[in-house]
C-alpha positions, 0 to 999 in steps of 0.5 A: 768749204770749211770743215765739217761742224758741229754743236751741242743741241739746238737753241730753238724752242718753237719752231714752225715747218712749212711744208708736210712732205718729206722733207717737212715732215722729217724735221717735224718727227725728228724734233719730236723725238730727239728734243720733245720739250721743243714745240714744233708745228707743221703747216701745209696749204692744203686742207685736205692734206692737213686733214690726212696727216691729223687724222694718221696721227700727227696733230701738231699741224694747221693750214693757218701760216699765221697760227704756224708762225705764232712766236715760232723761232725758227721758220723752215721752208720745206716747200718746193722750189718754186714756190718759196719766194712766194711762200717769204712774201706771205711770211713777211706779210704776216710778220714774224717775232724779232729775233727769227731765224729762217731757213730753208732746205732746198737743193739749189741755192743760187737762184732762189736765195737771190730772190729770197735773201733780198726780201729777208735782208730788207727787213732784216730778217735773218735767213740762211740757207740748209739742205740735209743731204737726206731724203728717199725717193718716196715723197710725201708726209707717209715717207717722213722718218724721225732718224731720217737725217742721223750721220747725213751732212748738211751744206750751210750757206750763209749769203746774206753774210749774217753773224757767226753767231746766227749761223752756229746756232743753225748748225746746233738745231742741225746737229741735234737732228743728228746731221755734221754740217759743212758751210760754203757759199750758194754758189758752190752747193749748187755746183756740189749737188749738180754732180753729186745729186741731180747728175745720179737722179738724171743718169737713174731716170736714163737707166730705167728708160733704157733696161725697162723699154719693154716693161715686162723686162723688170721681172727678171732685174736682180738688185742691181738694176733696182738700186741704180734706178732706185731715185728714177722713183722720185716725184718728177714735177719735183725733179724737173722743177730742181734740175731747171733751177740748176740747169746751169750746173747740171749741163756740164756734166750731163754732157761729161756723163754723155761724152763717157757713154759715147766713149764706152760705146766707141771701145766696144765697138773698135774692141778696145779691151784694155782701154774698155776694162780701164774706165771701168776700174777709174769707175771702180775706184771712185765708187770705193772713195765713196765708201771710204769717206762714208765709213 
């Protein structure tokens, strides 16, 4: 993994964002807010959804993929991981302008990029992965936020060995939306996000399932339960897809989580207060390190 990298401003003058959900919508809004001189268009496959977004006030959206791609210098795949290869094939069939860049915002890189990267490489299309580490438990364009990426990390994966000049152009784009970026391999990315993103979602779901076994109990809950279980409110279909795509990296820390929970239960059964406190203190220290890293 390289150190955090930044650049000055985006060099792309026309951008197509494929997928009008939370991330895709936020990219489009962020470009419009920060770089009003840049042309940005959203694409969605559902005409009904496109019409709803247009009626809500965002006019630069279409269900015509060829129209969205026309003249685009940067194409951002903000579609679910499961359909990324299909949309990539459609892009290549329609054709894109020479020198255009393709990136994605998916939270899993190894498997999708092996297939999609191979397709792009055959056509000598510059495909470099992106993963802005920003989001919400909410979904859809209505949850999109022009400031979503402000101060957020963005991981860049250059699996197809594109030139450094191209990597820095993409870094410049994300820096222009307020992120700071790091470059790493797809495998490093998937191992990292399994622990810092995917496992927390699973544990939040477990927290909600156990704490709210009786849903009525929630009326007595304080901020602790809401904070701990917040991300469990995310789209189950999307998260099931993510967890299965990255299962090889998620299963080991998930089993590790189960072992720690069993250890805590054993310590309580055995009334070992000092050992129990030691585990909780280690957790406290690691949580404090998170605050230190973001201060």
